[in-house]
N, C-alpha and C positions, 0 to 999 in steps of 0.2 A: 767230337760227343755231344757238342749242341745241336749238331744233323740229328743223329739216336734219340735225342729226344726232344725234339721237331716231331718224329715218322711216330712218335709213342707217342706222344699227346694227337697229333693227328687219328693214329689208331685209334685211341679213348675217344676222340669223339663222335668220331662214326660208329663204332661200337654200341654206347652207351648214350651217345645224343640224340643221336638222328644222321642221315645219310644227308650231308648241305648239298643242295644244286644251283646252280649259279642261272637257272632259267625262268626264277621267280617271275623275274617283266613281265611273262607271259601272261601274268593273272593280272595285272593291273587292269581298273575298273576300266569301262568302254571300251574292250575288246572283244567282248562277246557279247549273243545276245541273250538278255534276263527275260526270265521265264515270267509268264502269267499269272496271277492267279487262279490255279484251279486247270493249268496247263500239265496233260500228262507225259513222265517221261518217261518214255520203257526201255528196260537195258535187259540184255542177254547175257548171257553167263558164258564162260569158256566151255561150260557142258554141255550148255543148248536150252537151260532152263529160261524161262523170261520173267520177270517181273514189273511192274509201274509203279513208278514215285509222281504222286501230287502235289503240284504247289499249293501252301497256302500264306497268308499272308505275311505269315513269320517262318516259314522254312519249308519241309514235305514233310510229307507220309505216303506208309506204303500201302497202295491202292486196297481198298476192302480187305484191310488190318488195321487193329489198334496197337500193333507190336512196338515196343521201343526198336527204336532203327541207330544203330552206328556206323556211319561212313569210314572205312577205313580208304584214306588218300595215303598209298604205298609204291614199290617197285618191289621187280620180283630180286632183283640186284641188291637189295639194300639188307647189309647182316638183321639190324633190329627187327625189321619186317619178317625177316624169317624166322626170329627168335621167337617171339610174340604170335606166328599163327597159331602154332597147335595146340595155347592155353586161350585165347579166342575162341579156337572149334572147340573146347570145352567146356566152356561156358556157354557158347549157343547149345549145344547139345543136350544143356545143363536145367535150360530156360527157354519154355517154348514160347513166352512172350517177347523174344528179344531177338533181334534177326541183324547180323553181321553181313554189310556190304562190299566189300573191295573193289576200287577203282586206280586202274591202276596209269600212272603216270611217268611221265619222264623216261620212254623206253618204246621200241618199238622191238614188239615181240609176238606171236604168234599163237596163238589159241592153244596147240600142241605144244609148244614149249613151255607155257606157264603151268600147264597138267603134269609134265614129264618132268619140268625143272623146280616148280615153286610146291604145290595142293601137292602133290605125291611125298616128295621126300619130306615136306615140311606138315604135312596132316593139314594142311589147308581146304580142308571139303566145303569149304560155306560159300558163298554168291561172291562170284569175283568178275565184273565185268573190263573186258579189254576192249572198248568201241572208241577209241582217239579221239577225234571229236568233238563227240556225244560226252564222255569221260570228262575234258578240259571242259565245256560249256559247260558242266555242274560243277565242277572244282570251284571254277570263277566265280557261280552265283554261291556257294558256301562261304568261300572267302569272302566275299564282296557282301553277304546277308551279316558276318559276326562281325566285320569291321579290321579284318584282319591285314593288314598291308607291312610289314617283313614278308623276309624270304619263306620261302617255304623250303621247309625240310622233311624228308620222310622216315618211318610215320608221321602222318599227322590223323587225329580223329574227331569228330563232332560226334553229340549224341542227342535224340530229337525224338521227346515224346509230343503228341499230339499235335505235329508240325511245330513242333517249337524246339529252339535249342537250349539246351541245358546245360547250368554250368557244372565244370569239372575239379577236380582235384589237379594243385599244384604237382604230377607228377616226376618233374624234372629238379623243384627245389627249389626254379628260379623266378619268381615269380614272388617270392616272397611269404612262402602259404597261400597265396589269396586266388580265388576259383577263376577260369576261365571258361568259354565258351569252346576250348578244343583242349587236347591232350598233346604235344608237341613228343614226338621222342616217342622211343619204346616205351612201354608203359603195364605194370604189374597186375598179375591175373587176384590178388590181394584188393587192389585199387581200383581196379574197373568192377568187383564185386561191389566193392563196399560203394564205388559211389552207384550204382545201377537199383544196390536195395534203396539209398536214399529219393534216388528218382520216383523209382515204383509208388511210396507210402506219399507223395506229394497228392 
């Protein structure tokens, strides 16, 4: 009975809280080359589209655009990542001033498999970069920028406006309602909409 209860608790954590990984040490400071102000980071999506992010003093901006940017650090194997993909896609479709950029981590997968096993079945037709070391460097910089030094669980999101990280709601209720510069775990479409509307009005 105890084993069954433990299995159920682990399943709950994976589905509702996030996909824990034991590889968080790969994001410790000093193991990547920090980006310099003004440096451009060219990213290619699994479908062949290209964008560039530009390093700012406090984050990143989408080159040639003033869109609000959400960086979604995720894995195609992650149940919460699959569950939230359709509503994140819908949000982007309905808001021209917003761009979602998915950064695959913790797995080696071909672009074709990302398309067939994640994008198509979960309606995730947003920009997804599957660029290995480039993704890892960018993720490392993001975590360093926001001072995140805990184990990384997926999905993990940050939002930037004007090259600056924005405060986001406590989506899991684990911070006592306090805002932080990230979402950890799955986030509802209602909460995303509420936070981004507040960010727009700043």
